[in-house]
All heavy atoms as TSV, in Angstrom:
chain	resi	resn	atom	element	x	y	z
A	1	MET	N	N	154.282	95.910	23.556
A	1	MET	CA	C	154.459	94.685	22.818
A	1	MET	C	C	155.810	94.673	22.106
A	1	MET	O	O	156.508	93.670	22.160
A	1	MET	CB	C	153.343	94.530	21.785
A	1	MET	CG	C	151.996	94.201	22.367
A	1	MET	SD	S	150.641	94.177	21.169
A	1	MET	CE	C	151.250	93.215	19.854
A	2	PHE	N	N	156.116	95.765	21.443
A	2	PHE	CA	C	157.372	95.816	20.704
A	2	PHE	C	C	158.561	95.676	21.647
A	2	PHE	O	O	159.519	94.956	21.351
A	2	PHE	CB	C	157.476	97.109	19.894
A	2	PHE	CG	C	158.809	97.253	19.215
A	2	PHE	CD1	C	159.116	96.497	18.101
A	2	PHE	CD2	C	159.755	98.119	19.714
A	2	PHE	CE1	C	160.349	96.612	17.485
A	2	PHE	CE2	C	160.995	98.238	19.108
A	2	PHE	CZ	C	161.291	97.487	17.985
A	3	LEU	N	N	158.516	96.349	22.788
A	3	LEU	CA	C	159.631	96.277	23.728
A	3	LEU	C	C	159.804	94.867	24.283
A	3	LEU	O	O	160.937	94.395	24.441
A	3	LEU	CB	C	159.450	97.279	24.862
A	3	LEU	CG	C	159.635	98.739	24.465
A	3	LEU	CD1	C	159.319	99.654	25.640
A	3	LEU	CD2	C	161.024	98.995	23.939
A	4	VAL	N	N	158.721	94.182	24.580
A	4	VAL	CA	C	158.822	92.805	25.075
A	4	VAL	C	C	159.438	91.920	23.990
A	4	VAL	O	O	160.332	91.125	24.260
A	4	VAL	CB	C	157.442	92.266	25.516
A	4	VAL	CG1	C	157.512	90.771	25.820
A	4	VAL	CG2	C	156.939	93.028	26.721
A	5	TYR	N	N	158.982	92.097	22.735
A	5	TYR	CA	C	159.556	91.325	21.632
A	5	TYR	C	C	161.043	91.621	21.494
A	5	TYR	O	O	161.870	90.709	21.435
A	5	TYR	CB	C	158.821	91.637	20.328
A	5	TYR	CG	C	159.450	90.963	19.136
A	5	TYR	CD1	C	159.150	89.637	18.849
A	5	TYR	CD2	C	160.349	91.632	18.330
A	5	TYR	CE1	C	159.744	88.992	17.766
A	5	TYR	CE2	C	160.951	91.009	17.250
A	5	TYR	CZ	C	160.644	89.694	16.968
A	5	TYR	OH	O	161.235	89.071	15.909
A	6	TYR	N	N	161.384	92.896	21.439
A	6	TYR	CA	C	162.781	93.298	21.248
A	6	TYR	C	C	163.670	92.784	22.378
A	6	TYR	O	O	164.710	92.189	22.135
A	6	TYR	CB	C	162.871	94.820	21.155
A	6	TYR	CG	C	164.286	95.303	20.939
A	6	TYR	CD1	C	164.836	95.313	19.669
A	6	TYR	CD2	C	165.066	95.722	22.005
A	6	TYR	CE1	C	166.140	95.728	19.467
A	6	TYR	CE2	C	166.370	96.140	21.812
A	6	TYR	CZ	C	166.909	96.141	20.544
A	6	TYR	OH	O	168.199	96.544	20.360
A	7	LEU	N	N	163.244	93.014	23.615
A	7	LEU	CA	C	164.070	92.595	24.747
A	7	LEU	C	C	164.189	91.077	24.847
A	7	LEU	O	O	165.223	90.560	25.262
A	7	LEU	CB	C	163.513	93.179	26.044
A	7	LEU	CG	C	163.612	94.698	26.161
A	7	LEU	CD1	C	162.863	95.185	27.391
A	7	LEU	CD2	C	165.063	95.159	26.187
A	8	SER	N	N	163.158	90.362	24.476
A	8	SER	CA	C	163.240	88.899	24.546
A	8	SER	C	C	164.167	88.342	23.479
A	8	SER	O	O	164.793	87.306	23.681
A	8	SER	CB	C	161.854	88.276	24.412
A	8	SER	OG	O	161.410	88.263	23.063
A	9	ASN	N	N	164.256	89.021	22.350
A	9	ASN	CA	C	165.080	88.532	21.251
A	9	ASN	C	C	166.482	89.107	21.230
A	9	ASN	O	O	167.408	88.458	20.756
A	9	ASN	CB	C	164.394	88.819	19.910
A	9	ASN	CG	C	163.283	87.839	19.655
A	9	ASN	OD1	O	163.532	86.728	19.241
A	9	ASN	ND2	N	162.058	88.234	19.945
A	10	TYR	N	N	166.673	90.318	21.735
A	10	TYR	CA	C	167.965	90.976	21.636
A	10	TYR	C	C	168.573	91.331	22.985
A	10	TYR	O	O	169.667	91.837	23.033
A	10	TYR	CB	C	167.845	92.240	20.784
A	10	TYR	CG	C	167.318	91.928	19.405
A	10	TYR	CD1	C	166.003	92.200	19.075
A	10	TYR	CD2	C	168.127	91.323	18.459
A	10	TYR	CE1	C	165.516	91.886	17.822
A	10	TYR	CE2	C	167.640	91.002	17.202
A	10	TYR	CZ	C	166.336	91.297	16.886
A	10	TYR	OH	O	165.842	90.977	15.649
A	11	GLY	N	N	167.872	91.057	24.053
A	11	GLY	CA	C	168.362	91.418	25.370
A	11	GLY	C	C	169.373	90.461	25.948
A	11	GLY	O	O	170.066	90.785	26.895
A	12	ALA	N	N	169.471	89.258	25.388
A	12	ALA	CA	C	170.392	88.264	25.935
A	12	ALA	C	C	170.499	87.100	24.964
A	12	ALA	O	O	169.691	86.957	24.057
A	12	ALA	CB	C	169.896	87.762	27.284
A	13	THR	N	N	171.470	86.248	25.189
A	13	THR	CA	C	171.604	85.028	24.410
A	13	THR	C	C	170.454	84.098	24.793
A	13	THR	O	O	170.185	83.911	25.984
A	13	THR	CB	C	172.944	84.341	24.734
A	13	THR	OG1	O	173.984	85.284	24.490
A	13	THR	CG2	C	173.156	83.111	23.897
A	14	PRO	N	N	169.745	83.540	23.808
A	14	PRO	CA	C	168.626	82.648	24.139
A	14	PRO	C	C	169.049	81.512	25.068
A	14	PRO	O	O	170.091	80.903	24.895
A	14	PRO	CB	C	168.181	82.109	22.778
A	14	PRO	CG	C	168.621	83.150	21.809
A	14	PRO	CD	C	169.899	83.714	22.375
A	15	ASP	N	N	168.224	81.277	26.058
A	15	ASP	CA	C	168.467	80.233	27.046
A	15	ASP	C	C	167.396	79.154	26.859
A	15	ASP	O	O	166.221	79.410	27.135
A	15	ASP	CB	C	168.389	80.852	28.439
A	15	ASP	CG	C	168.560	79.831	29.549
A	15	ASP	OD1	O	168.719	78.628	29.259
A	15	ASP	OD2	O	168.527	80.248	30.717
A	16	PRO	N	N	167.761	77.954	26.373
A	16	PRO	CA	C	166.760	76.908	26.131
A	16	PRO	C	C	165.921	76.576	27.360
A	16	PRO	O	O	164.748	76.263	27.258
A	16	PRO	CB	C	167.590	75.704	25.706
A	16	PRO	CG	C	168.897	76.243	25.279
A	16	PRO	CD	C	169.104	77.521	26.051
A	17	GLU	N	N	166.502	76.641	28.546
A	17	GLU	CA	C	165.742	76.366	29.769
A	17	GLU	C	C	164.705	77.455	30.024
A	17	GLU	O	O	163.588	77.187	30.437
A	17	GLU	CB	C	166.679	76.242	30.966
A	17	GLU	CG	C	167.567	75.024	30.911
A	17	GLU	CD	C	166.771	73.728	30.854
A	17	GLU	OE1	O	165.816	73.576	31.639
A	17	GLU	OE2	O	167.111	72.864	30.033
A	18	ALA	N	N	165.075	78.713	29.770
A	18	ALA	CA	C	164.150	79.826	29.996
A	18	ALA	C	C	162.964	79.768	29.039
A	18	ALA	O	O	161.872	80.169	29.376
A	18	ALA	CB	C	164.875	81.157	29.851
A	19	GLN	N	N	163.173	79.219	27.845
A	19	GLN	CA	C	162.103	79.170	26.859
A	19	GLN	C	C	160.977	78.228	27.275
A	19	GLN	O	O	159.881	78.312	26.753
A	19	GLN	CB	C	162.663	78.776	25.500
A	19	GLN	CG	C	163.538	79.856	24.921
A	19	GLN	CD	C	164.134	79.485	23.587
A	19	GLN	OE1	O	163.789	78.453	23.023
A	19	GLN	NE2	N	165.025	80.307	23.093
A	20	LYS	N	N	161.230	77.362	28.221
A	20	LYS	CA	C	160.197	76.449	28.704
A	20	LYS	C	C	159.237	77.137	29.670
A	20	LYS	O	O	158.183	76.623	29.981
A	20	LYS	CB	C	160.844	75.243	29.384
A	20	LYS	CG	C	161.661	74.401	28.432
A	20	LYS	CD	C	162.331	73.268	29.159
A	20	LYS	CE	C	163.222	72.481	28.202
A	20	LYS	NZ	N	163.957	71.441	28.880
A	21	GLU	N	N	159.631	78.298	30.149
A	21	GLU	CA	C	158.834	79.017	31.128
A	21	GLU	C	C	157.524	79.510	30.523
A	21	GLU	O	O	157.504	80.001	29.402
A	21	GLU	CB	C	159.636	80.210	31.649
A	21	GLU	CG	C	158.964	80.956	32.767
A	21	GLU	CD	C	159.855	82.046	33.304
A	21	GLU	OE1	O	161.060	82.040	33.039
A	21	GLU	OE2	O	159.308	82.903	33.991
A	22	ASN	N	N	156.441	79.367	31.238
A	22	ASN	CA	C	155.134	79.818	30.786
A	22	ASN	C	C	154.928	81.259	31.258
A	22	ASN	O	O	154.657	81.492	32.432
A	22	ASN	CB	C	154.041	78.900	31.329
A	22	ASN	CG	C	152.692	79.232	30.756
A	22	ASN	OD1	O	152.580	79.909	29.740
A	22	ASN	ND2	N	151.659	78.751	31.402
A	23	LEU	N	N	155.066	82.217	30.359
A	23	LEU	CA	C	154.930	83.629	30.720
A	23	LEU	C	C	153.476	84.048	30.761
A	23	LEU	O	O	152.667	83.593	29.953
A	23	LEU	CB	C	155.665	84.501	29.699
A	23	LEU	CG	C	157.173	84.377	29.664
A	23	LEU	CD1	C	157.736	85.240	28.542
A	23	LEU	CD2	C	157.778	84.808	30.978
A	24	MET	N	N	153.169	84.915	31.704
A	24	MET	CA	C	151.848	85.519	31.792
A	24	MET	C	C	152.038	87.033	31.846
A	24	MET	O	O	153.014	87.519	32.416
A	24	MET	CB	C	151.105	85.030	33.033
A	24	MET	CG	C	150.817	83.551	32.994
A	24	MET	SD	S	149.792	82.921	34.346
A	24	MET	CE	C	150.267	83.854	35.743
A	25	ARG	N	N	151.115	87.755	31.257
A	25	ARG	CA	C	151.211	89.210	31.185
A	25	ARG	C	C	151.364	89.846	32.563
A	25	ARG	O	O	152.124	90.780	32.747
A	25	ARG	CB	C	149.966	89.753	30.475
A	25	ARG	CG	C	149.986	91.217	30.233
A	25	ARG	CD	C	148.772	91.625	29.461
A	25	ARG	NE	N	148.770	93.054	29.245
A	25	ARG	CZ	C	147.889	93.681	28.529
A	25	ARG	NH1	N	146.917	93.008	27.928
A	25	ARG	NH2	N	147.943	94.977	28.387
A	26	GLU	N	N	150.671	89.319	33.535
A	26	GLU	CA	C	150.673	89.896	34.882
A	26	GLU	C	C	152.024	89.742	35.588
A	26	GLU	O	O	152.321	90.464	36.522
A	26	GLU	CB	C	149.583	89.250	35.753
A	26	GLU	CG	C	148.180	89.502	35.254
A	26	GLU	CD	C	147.768	88.601	34.090
A	26	GLU	OE1	O	148.406	87.559	33.851
A	26	GLU	OE2	O	146.800	88.970	33.404
A	27	THR	N	N	152.831	88.779	35.145
A	27	THR	CA	C	154.094	88.511	35.835
A	27	THR	C	C	155.323	88.854	34.988
A	27	THR	O	O	156.427	88.454	35.335
A	27	THR	CB	C	154.164	87.031	36.257
A	27	THR	OG1	O	154.075	86.209	35.093
A	27	THR	CG2	C	153.064	86.690	37.245
A	28	LEU	N	N	155.126	89.585	33.889
A	28	LEU	CA	C	156.265	89.948	33.041
A	28	LEU	C	C	157.219	90.869	33.784
A	28	LEU	O	O	156.802	91.775	34.486
A	28	LEU	CB	C	155.802	90.668	31.777
A	28	LEU	CG	C	155.178	89.826	30.687
A	28	LEU	CD1	C	154.787	90.709	29.509
A	28	LEU	CD2	C	156.098	88.726	30.244
A	29	CYS	N	N	158.497	90.610	33.631
A	29	CYS	CA	C	159.539	91.485	34.146
A	29	CYS	C	C	160.780	91.234	33.294
A	29	CYS	O	O	160.853	90.247	32.563
A	29	CYS	CB	C	159.820	91.234	35.624
A	29	CYS	SG	S	160.473	89.596	35.970
A	30	LEU	N	N	161.749	92.129	33.350
A	30	LEU	CA	C	162.938	91.989	32.504
A	30	LEU	C	C	163.641	90.656	32.695
A	30	LEU	O	O	164.095	90.037	31.734
A	30	LEU	CB	C	163.908	93.141	32.771
A	30	LEU	CG	C	163.472	94.507	32.264
A	30	LEU	CD1	C	164.483	95.560	32.685
A	30	LEU	CD2	C	163.296	94.497	30.762
A	31	GLU	N	N	163.731	90.205	33.931
A	31	GLU	CA	C	164.429	88.955	34.202
A	31	GLU	C	C	163.746	87.761	33.535
A	31	GLU	O	O	164.400	86.822	33.124
A	31	GLU	CB	C	164.534	88.710	35.717
A	31	GLU	CG	C	165.474	89.651	36.426
A	31	GLU	CD	C	164.854	91.024	36.704
A	31	GLU	OE1	O	163.624	91.188	36.565
A	31	GLU	OE2	O	165.615	91.939	37.061
A	32	ARG	N	N	162.426	87.790	33.429
A	32	ARG	CA	C	161.694	86.673	32.825
A	32	ARG	C	C	161.651	86.782	31.308
A	32	ARG	O	O	161.489	85.772	30.622
A	32	ARG	CB	C	160.278	86.616	33.378
A	32	ARG	CG	C	160.278	86.342	34.871
A	32	ARG	CD	C	158.902	86.264	35.376
A	32	ARG	NE	N	158.652	84.842	35.591
A	32	ARG	CZ	C	157.534	84.358	36.049
A	32	ARG	NH1	N	156.544	85.153	36.302
A	32	ARG	NH2	N	157.394	83.080	36.240
A	33	ILE	N	N	161.797	87.984	30.772
A	33	ILE	CA	C	161.730	88.189	29.324
A	33	ILE	C	C	163.054	87.839	28.660
A	33	ILE	O	O	163.085	87.246	27.589
A	33	ILE	CB	C	161.356	89.655	29.015
A	33	ILE	CG1	C	159.940	89.953	29.474
A	33	ILE	CG2	C	161.494	89.939	27.523
A	33	ILE	CD1	C	159.598	91.429	29.443
A	34	ARG	N	N	164.165	88.193	29.304
A	34	ARG	CA	C	165.495	88.000	28.706
A	34	ARG	C	C	165.717	86.558	28.279
A	34	ARG	O	O	165.501	85.640	29.040
A	34	ARG	CB	C	166.590	88.396	29.686
A	34	ARG	CG	C	166.688	89.873	29.891
A	34	ARG	CD	C	167.816	90.219	30.772
A	34	ARG	NE	N	169.065	89.775	30.127
A	34	ARG	CZ	C	170.236	89.886	30.694
A	34	ARG	NH1	N	170.353	90.388	31.891
A	34	ARG	NH2	N	171.319	89.485	30.060
A	35	GLY	N	N	166.171	86.397	27.039
A	35	GLY	CA	C	166.510	85.081	26.536
A	35	GLY	C	C	165.339	84.223	26.102
A	35	GLY	O	O	165.532	83.093	25.664
A	36	GLN	N	N	164.122	84.741	26.198
A	36	GLN	CA	C	162.954	83.950	25.826
A	36	GLN	C	C	162.806	83.782	24.315
A	36	GLN	O	O	162.181	82.840	23.860
A	36	GLN	CB	C	161.683	84.593	26.384
A	36	GLN	CG	C	161.565	84.518	27.887
A	36	GLN	CD	C	161.233	83.107	28.342
A	36	GLN	OE1	O	160.475	82.409	27.699
A	36	GLN	NE2	N	161.807	82.707	29.458
A	37	ALA	N	N	163.362	84.720	23.523
A	37	ALA	CA	C	163.252	84.684	22.053
A	37	ALA	C	C	161.800	84.490	21.630
A	37	ALA	O	O	161.458	83.579	20.878
A	37	ALA	CB	C	164.161	83.609	21.464
A	38	LEU	N	N	160.919	85.359	22.144
A	38	LEU	CA	C	159.496	85.254	21.864
A	38	LEU	C	C	159.195	85.584	20.403
A	38	LEU	O	O	159.788	86.488	19.824
A	38	LEU	CB	C	158.711	86.202	22.768
A	38	LEU	CG	C	158.810	85.935	24.267
A	38	LEU	CD1	C	158.114	87.038	25.054
A	38	LEU	CD2	C	158.232	84.580	24.618
A	39	SER	N	N	158.252	84.875	19.830
A	39	SER	CA	C	157.776	85.164	18.475
A	39	SER	C	C	156.622	86.160	18.583
A	39	SER	O	O	156.066	86.378	19.665
A	39	SER	CB	C	157.284	83.879	17.805
A	39	SER	OG	O	156.097	83.428	18.454
A	40	TRP	N	N	156.265	86.757	17.436
A	40	TRP	CA	C	155.109	87.665	17.463
A	40	TRP	C	C	153.852	86.915	17.866
A	40	TRP	O	O	152.990	87.468	18.542
A	40	TRP	CB	C	154.936	88.360	16.117
A	40	TRP	CG	C	155.836	89.546	16.009
A	40	TRP	CD1	C	156.898	89.695	15.178
A	40	TRP	CD2	C	155.767	90.747	16.802
A	40	TRP	NE1	N	157.493	90.914	15.404
A	40	TRP	CE2	C	156.827	91.576	16.385
A	40	TRP	CE3	C	154.932	91.189	17.814
A	40	TRP	CZ2	C	157.055	92.831	16.952
A	40	TRP	CZ3	C	155.162	92.438	18.377
A	40	TRP	CH2	C	156.213	93.235	17.940
A	41	GLU	N	N	153.726	85.664	17.482
A	41	GLU	CA	C	152.544	84.878	17.862
A	41	GLU	C	C	152.460	84.735	19.381
A	41	GLU	O	O	151.383	84.849	19.973
A	41	GLU	CB	C	152.587	83.507	17.180
A	41	GLU	CG	C	151.246	82.833	17.127
A	41	GLU	CD	C	150.170	83.648	16.431
A	41	GLU	OE1	O	150.428	84.251	15.382
A	41	GLU	OE2	O	149.041	83.686	16.966
A	42	GLN	N	N	153.600	84.504	20.047
A	42	GLN	CA	C	153.612	84.414	21.509
A	42	GLN	C	C	153.278	85.768	22.141
A	42	GLN	O	O	152.583	85.824	23.158
A	42	GLN	CB	C	154.977	83.926	21.979
A	42	GLN	CG	C	155.244	82.479	21.610
A	42	GLN	CD	C	156.683	82.090	21.814
A	42	GLN	OE1	O	157.587	82.738	21.293
A	42	GLN	NE2	N	156.897	81.034	22.591
A	43	ILE	N	N	153.773	86.841	21.546
A	43	ILE	CA	C	153.463	88.184	22.044
A	43	ILE	C	C	151.961	88.439	21.949
A	43	ILE	O	O	151.340	88.953	22.880
A	43	ILE	CB	C	154.239	89.264	21.254
A	43	ILE	CG1	C	155.746	89.090	21.414
A	43	ILE	CG2	C	153.784	90.659	21.644
A	43	ILE	CD1	C	156.278	89.415	22.781
A	44	PHE	N	N	151.357	88.058	20.815
A	44	PHE	CA	C	149.915	88.254	20.645
A	44	PHE	C	C	149.122	87.436	21.653
A	44	PHE	O	O	148.061	87.852	22.111
A	44	PHE	CB	C	149.480	87.912	19.217
A	44	PHE	CG	C	149.948	88.904	18.188
A	44	PHE	CD1	C	150.415	88.467	16.965
A	44	PHE	CD2	C	149.922	90.264	18.437
A	44	PHE	CE1	C	150.837	89.375	16.002
A	44	PHE	CE2	C	150.350	91.181	17.491
A	44	PHE	CZ	C	150.811	90.738	16.265
A	45	LYS	N	N	149.626	86.253	22.025
A	45	LYS	CA	C	148.942	85.454	23.042
A	45	LYS	C	C	148.974	86.165	24.397
A	45	LYS	O	O	148.031	86.068	25.175
A	45	LYS	CB	C	149.578	84.070	23.169
A	45	LYS	CG	C	149.222	83.161	22.026
A	45	LYS	CD	C	149.862	81.806	22.190
A	45	LYS	CE	C	149.555	80.917	20.999
A	45	LYS	NZ	N	150.218	79.623	21.085
A	46	LEU	N	N	150.070	86.876	24.667
A	46	LEU	CA	C	150.184	87.608	25.931
A	46	LEU	C	C	149.319	88.864	25.958
A	46	LEU	O	O	148.675	89.173	26.955
A	46	LEU	CB	C	151.642	88.024	26.183
A	46	LEU	CG	C	152.603	86.944	26.627
A	46	LEU	CD1	C	154.031	87.464	26.575
A	46	LEU	CD2	C	152.263	86.481	28.027
A	47	PHE	N	N	149.313	89.623	24.859
A	47	PHE	CA	C	148.692	90.947	24.845
A	47	PHE	C	C	147.419	91.033	24.025
A	47	PHE	O	O	146.726	92.042	24.085
A	47	PHE	CB	C	149.689	91.983	24.292
A	47	PHE	CG	C	150.849	92.229	25.184
A	47	PHE	CD1	C	152.049	91.565	24.992
A	47	PHE	CD2	C	150.757	93.121	26.240
A	47	PHE	CE1	C	153.136	91.787	25.812
A	47	PHE	CE2	C	151.832	93.349	27.071
A	47	PHE	CZ	C	153.025	92.681	26.853
A	48	GLY	N	N	147.139	90.035	23.214
A	48	GLY	CA	C	146.005	90.116	22.307
A	48	GLY	C	C	146.430	90.803	21.015
A	48	GLY	O	O	147.535	91.323	20.910
A	49	ARG	N	N	145.567	90.811	20.051
A	49	ARG	CA	C	145.907	91.366	18.746
A	49	ARG	C	C	145.389	92.790	18.568
A	49	ARG	O	O	145.383	93.303	17.460
A	49	ARG	CB	C	145.365	90.486	17.633
A	49	ARG	CG	C	146.053	89.142	17.571
A	49	ARG	CD	C	145.720	88.423	16.284
A	49	ARG	NE	N	146.404	87.147	16.231
A	49	ARG	CZ	C	147.550	86.947	15.611
A	49	ARG	NH1	N	148.151	87.930	15.003
A	49	ARG	NH2	N	148.105	85.762	15.606
A	50	GLN	N	N	144.989	93.437	19.623
A	50	GLN	CA	C	144.430	94.778	19.504
A	50	GLN	C	C	145.481	95.828	19.189
A	50	GLN	O	O	145.166	96.931	18.815
A	50	GLN	CB	C	143.660	95.182	20.773
A	50	GLN	CG	C	144.530	95.503	21.974
A	50	GLN	CD	C	144.966	94.288	22.773
A	50	GLN	OE1	O	144.741	93.156	22.380
A	50	GLN	NE2	N	145.586	94.514	23.908
A	51	CYS	N	N	146.719	95.486	19.314
A	51	CYS	CA	C	147.805	96.443	19.119
A	51	CYS	C	C	148.577	96.103	17.851
A	51	CYS	O	O	148.869	94.951	17.594
A	51	CYS	CB	C	148.730	96.410	20.331
A	51	CYS	SG	S	149.903	97.735	20.343
A	52	ASN	N	N	148.915	97.123	17.084
A	52	ASN	CA	C	149.679	96.952	15.852
A	52	ASN	C	C	151.154	97.172	16.176
A	52	ASN	O	O	151.559	98.290	16.476
A	52	ASN	CB	C	149.178	97.971	14.826
A	52	ASN	CG	C	149.923	97.911	13.529
A	52	ASN	OD1	O	151.091	97.554	13.480
A	52	ASN	ND2	N	149.237	98.282	12.469
A	53	PRO	N	N	151.992	96.124	16.105
A	53	PRO	CA	C	153.399	96.270	16.498
A	53	PRO	C	C	154.163	97.287	15.657
A	53	PRO	O	O	155.031	97.985	16.161
A	53	PRO	CB	C	153.983	94.876	16.333
A	53	PRO	CG	C	152.961	94.051	15.673
A	53	PRO	CD	C	151.659	94.764	15.726
A	54	THR	N	N	153.832	97.412	14.384
A	54	THR	CA	C	154.513	98.391	13.533
A	54	THR	C	C	154.179	99.803	13.987
A	54	THR	O	O	155.060	100.661	14.072
A	54	THR	CB	C	154.123	98.195	12.057
A	54	THR	OG1	O	154.444	96.860	11.682
A	54	THR	CG2	C	154.855	99.181	11.153
A	55	ARG	N	N	152.921	100.054	14.308
A	55	ARG	CA	C	152.510	101.379	14.788
A	55	ARG	C	C	153.192	101.699	16.111
A	55	ARG	O	O	153.704	102.802	16.317
A	55	ARG	CB	C	150.988	101.450	14.929
A	55	ARG	CG	C	150.514	102.863	15.284
A	55	ARG	CD	C	149.003	102.944	15.461
A	55	ARG	NE	N	148.633	102.210	16.656
A	55	ARG	CZ	C	147.680	101.281	16.716
A	55	ARG	NH1	N	146.986	100.952	15.658
A	55	ARG	NH2	N	147.412	100.668	17.840
A	56	VAL	N	N	153.250	100.728	17.003
A	56	VAL	CA	C	153.896	100.934	18.301
A	56	VAL	C	C	155.379	101.228	18.107
A	56	VAL	O	O	155.927	102.152	18.706
A	56	VAL	CB	C	153.696	99.707	19.219
A	56	VAL	CG1	C	154.535	99.815	20.473
A	56	VAL	CG2	C	152.226	99.544	19.564
A	57	LYS	N	N	156.051	100.470	17.239
A	57	LYS	CA	C	157.469	100.688	16.967
A	57	LYS	C	C	157.693	102.099	16.428
A	57	LYS	O	O	158.618	102.789	16.848
A	57	LYS	CB	C	157.983	99.655	15.970
A	57	LYS	CG	C	159.454	99.803	15.635
A	57	LYS	CD	C	159.955	98.717	14.722
A	57	LYS	CE	C	159.353	98.900	13.350
A	57	LYS	NZ	N	159.911	98.008	12.333
A	58	ASN	N	N	156.831	102.542	15.520
A	58	ASN	CA	C	156.962	103.892	14.961
A	58	ASN	C	C	156.721	104.966	16.014
A	58	ASN	O	O	157.397	105.996	16.032
A	58	ASN	CB	C	156.024	104.072	13.775
A	58	ASN	CG	C	156.461	103.275	12.567
A	58	ASN	OD1	O	157.632	102.938	12.438
A	58	ASN	ND2	N	155.519	102.949	11.700
A	59	GLN	N	N	155.767	104.745	16.915
A	59	GLN	CA	C	155.514	105.706	17.994
A	59	GLN	C	C	156.716	105.804	18.923
A	59	GLN	O	O	157.099	106.897	19.340
A	59	GLN	CB	C	154.265	105.301	18.787
A	59	GLN	CG	C	152.984	105.503	18.026
A	59	GLN	CD	C	151.778	104.941	18.770
A	59	GLN	OE1	O	151.902	104.075	19.633
A	59	GLN	NE2	N	150.600	105.421	18.409
A	60	ILE	N	N	157.331	104.672	19.245
A	60	ILE	CA	C	158.521	104.679	20.100
A	60	ILE	C	C	159.650	105.424	19.397
A	60	ILE	O	O	160.326	106.250	20.012
A	60	ILE	CB	C	158.942	103.234	20.452
A	60	ILE	CG1	C	157.899	102.598	21.367
A	60	ILE	CG2	C	160.324	103.208	21.095
A	60	ILE	CD1	C	158.071	101.115	21.558
A	61	ARG	N	N	159.840	105.170	18.117
A	61	ARG	CA	C	160.895	105.841	17.353
A	61	ARG	C	C	160.662	107.361	17.339
A	61	ARG	O	O	161.590	108.137	17.530
A	61	ARG	CB	C	160.948	105.314	15.920
A	61	ARG	CG	C	162.025	106.006	15.080
A	61	ARG	CD	C	162.115	105.447	13.683
A	61	ARG	NE	N	162.687	104.109	13.752
A	61	ARG	CZ	C	162.201	103.047	13.116
A	61	ARG	NH1	N	161.157	103.155	12.361
A	61	ARG	NH2	N	162.791	101.885	13.239
A	62	GLU	N	N	159.412	107.792	17.114
A	62	GLU	CA	C	159.088	109.221	17.085
A	62	GLU	C	C	159.388	109.882	18.430
A	62	GLU	O	O	159.961	110.963	18.483
A	62	GLU	CB	C	157.623	109.430	16.718
A	62	GLU	CG	C	157.310	109.129	15.265
A	62	GLU	CD	C	155.823	109.110	14.974
A	62	GLU	OE1	O	155.005	109.480	15.871
A	62	GLU	OE2	O	155.453	108.721	13.845
A	63	LYS	N	N	159.014	109.230	19.519
A	63	LYS	CA	C	159.279	109.793	20.846
A	63	LYS	C	C	160.772	109.865	21.119
A	63	LYS	O	O	161.261	110.842	21.650
A	63	LYS	CB	C	158.565	108.975	21.922
A	63	LYS	CG	C	157.061	109.119	21.881
A	63	LYS	CD	C	156.427	108.609	23.125
A	63	LYS	CE	C	154.933	108.725	23.076
A	63	LYS	NZ	N	154.447	110.075	23.101
A	64	PHE	N	N	161.520	108.837	20.745
A	64	PHE	CA	C	162.955	108.813	20.929
A	64	PHE	C	C	163.609	109.929	20.119
A	64	PHE	O	O	164.484	110.654	20.644
A	64	PHE	CB	C	163.522	107.460	20.523
A	64	PHE	CG	C	165.004	107.343	20.679
A	64	PHE	CD1	C	165.574	107.246	21.930
A	64	PHE	CD2	C	165.835	107.354	19.576
A	64	PHE	CE1	C	166.946	107.136	22.089
A	64	PHE	CE2	C	167.210	107.262	19.711
A	64	PHE	CZ	C	167.763	107.148	20.979
A	65	GLU	N	N	163.202	110.094	18.874
A	65	GLU	CA	C	163.761	111.146	18.047
A	65	GLU	C	C	163.425	112.528	18.582
A	65	GLU	O	O	164.253	113.447	18.510
A	65	GLU	CB	C	163.285	110.988	16.594
A	65	GLU	CG	C	163.915	109.786	15.897
A	65	GLU	CD	C	163.305	109.481	14.546
A	65	GLU	OE1	O	162.300	110.121	14.171
A	65	GLU	OE2	O	163.839	108.578	13.869
A	66	ALA	N	N	162.230	112.693	19.141
A	66	ALA	CA	C	161.841	113.975	19.728
A	66	ALA	C	C	162.713	114.293	20.933
A	66	ALA	O	O	163.136	115.432	21.117
A	66	ALA	CB	C	160.366	113.952	20.130
A	67	VAL	N	N	163.002	113.282	21.745
A	67	VAL	CA	C	163.857	113.477	22.920
A	67	VAL	C	C	165.272	113.802	22.467
A	67	VAL	O	O	165.909	114.702	23.014
A	67	VAL	CB	C	163.839	112.219	23.830
A	67	VAL	CG1	C	164.912	112.312	24.889
A	67	VAL	CG2	C	162.479	112.054	24.456
A	68	GLN	N	N	165.779	113.103	21.495
A	68	GLN	CA	C	167.131	113.365	20.998
A	68	GLN	C	C	167.227	114.730	20.357
A	68	GLN	O	O	168.259	115.388	20.490
A	68	GLN	CB	C	167.553	112.303	19.983
A	68	GLN	CG	C	168.082	111.064	20.617
A	68	GLN	CD	C	168.848	110.231	19.618
A	68	GLN	OE1	O	168.495	110.147	18.457
A	68	GLN	NE2	N	169.900	109.596	20.083
A	69	GLY	N	N	166.193	115.182	19.680
A	69	GLY	CA	C	166.199	116.491	19.040
A	69	GLY	C	C	166.242	117.617	20.046
A	69	GLY	O	O	166.770	118.696	19.778
A	70	GLY	N	N	165.744	117.384	21.264
A	70	GLY	CA	C	165.719	118.406	22.300
A	70	GLY	C	C	166.973	118.463	23.127
A	70	GLY	O	O	167.176	119.348	23.937
A	71	VAL	N	N	167.883	117.482	22.932
A	71	VAL	CA	C	169.124	117.416	23.704
A	71	VAL	C	C	170.225	118.087	22.908
A	71	VAL	O	O	170.454	117.804	21.753
A	71	VAL	CB	C	169.508	115.937	23.996
A	71	VAL	CG1	C	170.830	115.859	24.728
A	71	VAL	CG2	C	168.416	115.258	24.788
A	72	SER	N	N	170.957	119.004	23.567
A	72	SER	CA	C	172.060	119.694	22.878
A	72	SER	C	C	173.384	119.174	23.354
A	72	SER	O	O	173.615	118.883	24.457
A	72	SER	CB	C	172.011	121.183	23.177
A	72	SER	OG	O	170.778	121.704	22.791
């Protein structure tokens, strides 16, 4: 969820035409996410509210830091 939010908001300049596209979870791909500028409400519609975005963001950060700590 966090990655879809991040990539849709920071992966490209928002494209007003792309924002009209009706995204479905089954058809998500980088090309369809870029420029969508999705809100958290739209993300929850795609994935449901069972996931806590803050927890997911922290888990991604922890894994990234663990990988960086192992690289010399």
